[in-house]
C-alpha positions as CSV (number, residue, x, y, z in Angstrom):
1,M,242.3,-106.8,-36.3
2,N,239.5,-107.9,-38.5
3,T,239.5,-111.5,-37.1
4,V,239.3,-110.1,-33.5
5,S,236.2,-108.1,-34.2
6,E,234.7,-111.1,-36.1
7,S,235.4,-113.5,-33.2
8,L,234.0,-110.9,-30.7
9,K,230.8,-110.7,-32.8
10,H,230.6,-114.5,-33.0
11,D,231.0,-114.8,-29.2
12,T,228.2,-112.2,-28.7
13,N,225.9,-114.2,-31.1
14,Q,226.7,-117.4,-29.1
15,K,225.8,-115.7,-25.8
16,M,222.6,-114.0,-26.9
17,P,220.3,-117.1,-26.9
18,F,221.5,-118.0,-23.4
19,V,220.9,-114.5,-22.0
20,L,217.5,-114.3,-23.6
21,G,216.6,-117.8,-22.3
22,I,217.6,-116.8,-18.8
23,L,215.6,-113.6,-19.1
24,G,212.5,-115.6,-20.3
25,L,212.8,-118.1,-17.5
26,I,213.0,-115.3,-14.9
27,M,209.9,-113.6,-16.4
28,I,208.0,-116.9,-16.4
29,I,208.9,-117.6,-12.7
30,L,208.0,-114.1,-11.8
31,A,204.6,-114.5,-13.5
32,F,203.9,-117.6,-11.3
33,V,205.1,-115.8,-8.2
34,I,202.8,-112.8,-8.9
35,G,200.0,-115.2,-10.0
36,I,198.4,-115.7,-13.4
37,S,194.8,-116.4,-12.3
38,D,192.8,-113.3,-13.3
39,N,195.9,-111.1,-13.0
40,L,196.8,-109.1,-16.1
41,P,200.4,-108.3,-15.2
42,G,201.1,-112.0,-14.4
43,I,199.5,-113.1,-17.7
44,L,201.5,-110.6,-19.7
45,L,204.7,-111.6,-17.9
46,L,203.9,-115.2,-18.7
47,L,203.2,-114.4,-22.4
48,I,206.3,-112.2,-22.8
49,G,208.6,-114.6,-20.9
50,S,207.3,-117.5,-23.0
51,F,207.9,-115.5,-26.2
52,I,211.4,-114.5,-25.2
53,L,212.3,-118.1,-24.1
54,L,210.9,-119.5,-27.4
55,Y,212.7,-116.8,-29.4
56,A,216.0,-117.7,-27.7
57,F,215.5,-121.3,-28.7
58,L,214.6,-120.5,-32.3
59,Y,217.4,-117.9,-32.5
60,R,219.8,-120.7,-31.5
61,L,218.3,-123.0,-34.2
62,G,218.6,-120.2,-36.8
63,G,222.2,-119.5,-35.9
64,M,223.7,-121.2,-38.9
65,R,222.7,-118.4,-41.3
66,N,224.9,-115.3,-41.7
67,L,222.0,-112.9,-41.0
68,S,222.2,-109.8,-38.8
69,T,220.3,-109.8,-35.5
70,S,217.6,-107.6,-36.9
71,K,217.0,-109.9,-39.8
72,K,216.9,-113.0,-37.5
73,L,214.5,-111.1,-35.3
74,L,212.2,-110.3,-38.3
75,Y,212.4,-113.9,-39.5
76,W,211.8,-115.7,-36.1
77,T,209.5,-113.2,-34.3
78,P,206.3,-114.0,-36.1
79,R,206.9,-117.7,-35.9
80,A,207.7,-117.6,-32.2
81,L,204.7,-115.3,-31.5
82,C,202.5,-117.7,-33.3
83,I,203.8,-120.7,-31.3
84,V,203.3,-118.9,-28.0
85,F,199.7,-117.9,-29.1
86,I,199.0,-121.5,-30.0
87,I,200.2,-122.6,-26.6
88,L,198.0,-119.9,-24.9
89,T,195.0,-121.0,-27.0
90,S,195.6,-124.6,-25.9
91,F,195.4,-123.6,-22.3
92,F,191.7,-122.7,-22.8
93,A,191.0,-126.4,-23.6
94,L,192.0,-127.5,-20.2
95,D,188.8,-126.4,-18.6
96,V,187.1,-129.6,-19.8
97,F,188.9,-131.5,-17.0
98,G,187.0,-129.5,-14.4
99,E,183.7,-131.0,-15.5
100,S,182.6,-134.3,-14.2
101,K,182.1,-136.3,-17.4
102,G,183.2,-139.8,-18.5
103,I,186.5,-140.4,-20.2
104,W,185.1,-140.5,-23.7
105,E,183.0,-137.4,-23.2
106,T,186.1,-135.6,-21.8
107,I,188.3,-136.7,-24.7
108,L,185.6,-135.5,-27.2
109,A,185.2,-132.2,-25.4
110,L,189.0,-131.8,-25.3
111,L,189.2,-132.4,-29.0
112,M,186.4,-129.9,-29.7
113,H,188.1,-127.3,-27.5
114,L,191.4,-127.9,-29.4
115,I,189.9,-127.1,-32.8
116,P,191.2,-123.5,-32.8
117,T,194.6,-124.8,-31.9
118,F,194.6,-127.3,-34.7
119,I,193.6,-124.6,-37.1
120,L,196.4,-122.3,-35.9
121,I,198.9,-125.1,-36.2
122,A,197.8,-125.8,-39.8
123,I,198.1,-122.1,-40.7
124,L,201.6,-122.0,-39.1
125,V,202.7,-125.0,-41.1
126,I,201.5,-123.5,-44.3
127,T,202.8,-120.1,-43.4
128,W,206.3,-121.2,-42.5
129,H,207.6,-120.7,-46.1
130,R,204.6,-118.9,-47.6
131,E,204.6,-115.8,-45.4
132,W,202.0,-113.8,-47.4
133,I,199.4,-116.5,-46.6
134,G,200.0,-116.1,-42.9
135,G,200.1,-112.4,-43.1
136,I,196.6,-112.4,-44.6
137,L,195.1,-115.2,-42.5
138,F,196.4,-114.1,-39.1
139,S,195.3,-110.5,-39.8
140,V,191.8,-111.7,-40.9
141,L,191.5,-113.9,-37.9
142,G,192.3,-111.0,-35.5
143,F,189.9,-108.6,-37.2
144,T,187.2,-111.3,-37.4
145,Y,187.5,-111.9,-33.7
146,I,187.1,-108.2,-33.0
147,I,184.1,-107.8,-35.3
148,N,182.3,-110.9,-34.1
149,M,182.9,-110.4,-30.4
150,W,182.7,-106.6,-30.2
151,G,180.8,-105.4,-27.1
152,Q,180.9,-108.7,-25.3
153,F,184.2,-108.3,-23.4
154,P,186.3,-105.5,-22.0
155,L,188.8,-103.8,-24.3
156,M,191.7,-105.7,-22.7
157,T,190.3,-109.0,-24.0
158,Y,190.4,-107.8,-27.6
159,I,194.0,-106.6,-27.1
160,V,195.1,-109.9,-25.6
161,V,193.3,-112.2,-28.1
162,A,193.3,-110.3,-31.4
163,G,196.4,-108.2,-30.8
164,P,198.9,-111.1,-31.2
165,L,197.1,-112.3,-34.3
166,I,197.2,-109.0,-36.0
167,I,200.8,-108.3,-35.0
168,T,201.7,-111.8,-36.2
169,G,200.0,-111.1,-39.5
170,I,201.8,-107.8,-40.0
171,L,205.2,-109.4,-39.1
172,F,204.5,-112.2,-41.6
173,L,203.7,-109.7,-44.3
174,L,207.0,-107.8,-43.5
175,N,208.7,-111.2,-43.6
176,W,207.3,-111.8,-47.1
177,K,208.3,-108.3,-48.3
178,Y,211.9,-108.8,-47.2
179,R,212.1,-112.5,-48.1
180,A,215.0,-112.1,-50.5
181,E,217.2,-110.7,-47.8
182,L,216.0,-113.2,-45.1
183,R,216.5,-116.3,-47.3
184,P,219.7,-116.5,-49.3
185,S,217.9,-118.4,-52.1
186,G,215.0,-116.0,-52.2
187,K,212.6,-118.8,-52.9
188,E,209.0,-118.5,-52.1
């Protein structure tokens, strides 16, 4: 009887990434059908769908551990959220192609627009195994954005830009707090 319940649990764990992946793809397609240009519901659908799709991929990669779903969720969610936010930040650099500049000026402008992306990638690489660093840095980045830009944009801009950073920071701090349960070795 015990082996039947274990095999049923194993089958459910095998199907979950595929179900999540399909759900993420449906949300991304729906976002493009609705439209993402200056359309908050479309943008949110794109972000949430991208997050779910990436989470499904990372969940599949992390499937070799014997962790419960909630522990996998706590481990992978801040990493997936950070990757989705890095991709979103990279989209802002694409506006350099709308300007009529030479090839070298365009490349230089693109590299300058990608500086925040490179910083976020460096923080993610450092944070992957040192969660407390990411918890502090992502929270500080989110609150710094709010403090420096306050009054210049509508409230929704602060929620969309600083919200994921602060949430990622909090999740990394929770990840660090429960690291002994999330990593069998408990190493920092």
